[in-house]
C-alpha positions in Angstrom: 0.0 0.0 0.0 1.1 3.5 -0.8 0.2 6.9 0.6 -1.2 8.8 -2.4 -3.3 7.9 -5.5 -0.5 9.2 -7.7 2.0 6.8 -6.1 -0.6 4.0 -6.5 -0.9 4.7 -10.2 2.9 4.7 -10.6 3.2 1.3 -8.7 0.4 -0.2 -10.7 1.9 0.8 -14.0 5.3 -0.7 -12.9 3.8 -3.9 -11.7 1.6 -4.3 -14.8 4.7 -3.7 -17.0 6.6 -6.3 -15.0 3.8 -8.9 -15.2 3.1 -8.4 -18.9 6.7 -8.0 -20.2 8.8 -10.2 -17.9 6.3 -12.9 -16.9 4.2 -12.8 -20.1 1.0 -12.6 -18.1 -2.1 -10.7 -19.0 -3.4 -8.3 -16.4 -7.2 -8.0 -16.2 -7.8 -4.3 -16.2 -11.4 -4.7 -15.2 -10.3 -6.3 -11.9 -7.3 -4.1 -11.3 -7.6 -0.6 -9.8 -5.9 1.9 -7.6 -8.2 2.3 -4.6 -8.4 2.1 -0.8 -8.4 -1.5 0.5 -11.9 -0.8 2.0 -13.3 -0.1 -1.5 -12.1 -3.3 -3.1 -12.6 -7.1 -2.7 -10.0 -9.7 -2.9 -10.6 -13.5 -3.1 -14.1 -13.1 -1.6 -13.0 -10.8 1.2 -13.3 -7.1 1.7 -12.0 -4.9 4.4 -13.8 -2.7 7.0 -12.3 0.3 8.6 -14.0 0.9 11.9 -11.2 2.0 14.2 -9.0 -0.7 12.8 -8.9 -2.6 9.5 -10.8 -5.9 9.7 -11.2 -8.7 7.2 -14.8 -9.5 6.3 -16.7 -11.5 3.8 -17.4 -9.5 0.6 -21.0 -8.6 -0.2 -20.8 -10.6 -3.5 -19.5 -13.7 -1.6 -22.4 -13.3 0.9 -24.9 -13.1 -2.0 -23.5 -16.2 -3.6 -23.6 -18.0 -0.3 -27.2 -17.2 0.3 -28.1 -18.1 -3.3 -26.5 -21.5 -2.9 -28.2 -22.1 0.5 -31.5 -21.2 -1.1 -30.9 -23.8 -3.8 -30.1 -26.5 -1.2 -33.1 -25.6 0.9 -35.9 -25.1 -1.5 -39.2 -25.0 0.3 -40.9 -26.8 -2.5 -38.4 -29.6 -2.8 -40.5 -32.2 -0.9 -37.5 -33.3 1.2 -37.4 -33.6 5.0 -34.8 -31.8 7.1 -33.1 -35.2 7.6 -32.6 -35.3 3.8 -31.5 -31.7 3.4 -29.1 -31.6 6.4 -26.2 -33.7 5.0 -25.8 -31.8 1.8 -26.2 -28.5 3.5 -23.8 -29.5 6.1 -21.1 -30.4 3.6 -21.5 -27.0 1.9 -21.4 -25.1 5.2 -18.2 -26.9 6.4 -16.4 -26.0 3.1 -17.6 -22.4 3.2 -16.6 -22.1 6.9 -13.2 -23.6 6.0 -12.5 -20.8 3.6 -14.4 -17.8 5.1 -14.3 -18.8 8.8 -11.3 -16.7 9.6 -12.9 -13.4 8.8 -12.6 -10.9 11.6 -16.3 -10.0 11.7 -18.1 -12.7 13.7 -21.4 -10.9 13.5 -21.6 -11.7 9.8 -21.2 -15.4 10.5 -23.7 -15.3 13.4 -26.3 -13.6 11.2 -25.8 -16.2 8.5 -26.3 -18.9 11.1 -29.6 -17.3 12.2 -30.7 -16.9 8.7 -30.1 -20.6 7.8 -31.9 -21.8 10.9 -34.9 -19.5 10.2 -35.0 -20.9 6.6 -35.1 -24.4 7.9 -37.9 -23.6 10.3 -39.8 -22.1 7.4 -39.4 -25.3 5.5 -40.8 -27.4 8.3 -43.7 -24.9 8.8 -44.6 -25.2 5.1 -44.4 -29.0 5.2 -46.9 -29.2 8.0 -49.4 -27.5 5.7 -52.6 -27.3 7.7 -53.6 -25.5 10.9 -54.6 -28.7 12.7 -51.4 -30.5 11.8 -49.4 -27.5 12.8 -51.1 -27.2 16.1 -50.6 -31.0 16.9 -46.9 -30.8 15.9 -46.2 -27.8 18.1 -48.0 -29.4 21.0 -46.0 -32.6 20.5 -42.8 -30.5 20.7 -43.8 -29.0 24.1 -45.3 -25.7 23.1 -48.2 -24.5 25.3 -51.7 -24.8 24.1 -52.4 -21.0 23.7 -49.1 -20.3 21.9 -49.5 -23.3 19.6 -53.1 -22.3 18.7 -52.1 -18.7 18.1 -49.2 -19.7 15.9 -51.0 -22.5 14.0 -54.0 -20.2 13.3 -51.9 -17.2 12.2 -52.6 -15.8 8.7 -48.9 -15.0 8.2 -46.6 -16.9 5.8 -43.9 -19.4 6.6 -41.0 -16.9 6.5 -42.6 -14.6 9.0 -43.7 -17.4 11.3 -40.3 -19.0 11.2 -39.1 -16.2 13.5 -41.9 -16.8 16.0 -41.3 -17.8 19.5 -43.2 -21.1 19.1 -41.0 -22.3 16.2 -37.9 -21.1 18.0 -38.8 -23.2 21.1 -40.0 -26.2 19.0 -36.7 -26.2 17.0 -33.9 -24.8 19.1 -30.3 -24.7 17.9 -29.6 -28.0 19.6 -32.2 -29.7 17.3 -30.3 -28.6 14.2 -27.0 -29.7 15.8 -28.6 -33.1 16.3 -29.3 -33.3 12.6 -25.6 -32.9 11.9 -25.8 -29.2 10.9 -22.8 -27.4 12.3 -22.5 -23.7 12.9 -20.5 -21.5 10.5 -19.7 -19.3 13.5 -17.2 -20.8 15.8 -16.4 -18.9 19.0 -12.8 -17.9 19.2 -10.6 -19.6 21.8 -9.4 -17.1 24.4 
C-alpha cells in the first residue's frame, strides 16, 4: 500500500509492466484498480475500517452463499430436514473452512440465524394445515395457547419461522442433532 493515489498509479503501472513483459501474463484491467483497500474485494474478502482494518466476507460472496443455500433448501423440494441436512452441512463446512477466519463474527452469526430460520420455514410449510401445525407444536412441548395462536396465524412461513413457538420447537440443539454445524465458531481465548 502507498500513501497517495498518484503513487498508486505509478506502482500499478510498474507492476503491470513487469507482469506483462517479464512474466508474459495478461493483467485483467477490469479487476485491477488503484483504490483504498476498504473499497475493493480480494478473493471473496473485503476490508472494513471501523477504528481498525478488519477482514470481512465481501458482499458478493455473501450473496453467492445465500443463493447456494436457497438452492439447497428449496421449500418446494418435498424433502425432509433429515434429507436436506447432510448436503447443506457439507456446503457449510467447506464455506466455513474458507471464510471462517474473517474478523467480523457478527456476519457469521447472522448467517447462522438466517439458515436456521430458513429451515424452520421449510418445516412450517411442510406441516401445511392448521390442525397438523397445532398438533406438531404441542408434540414439541409448546403451550396450548401459543400453539393455537401460531397455528392459526394468517402470516406466511417466512414470518412465522421467526416466531417464539417455532424457536422453542426447533432450538439450535435440534439442528445440531441433525448434523448441521454452525459456521460461526467462538474464538478460543
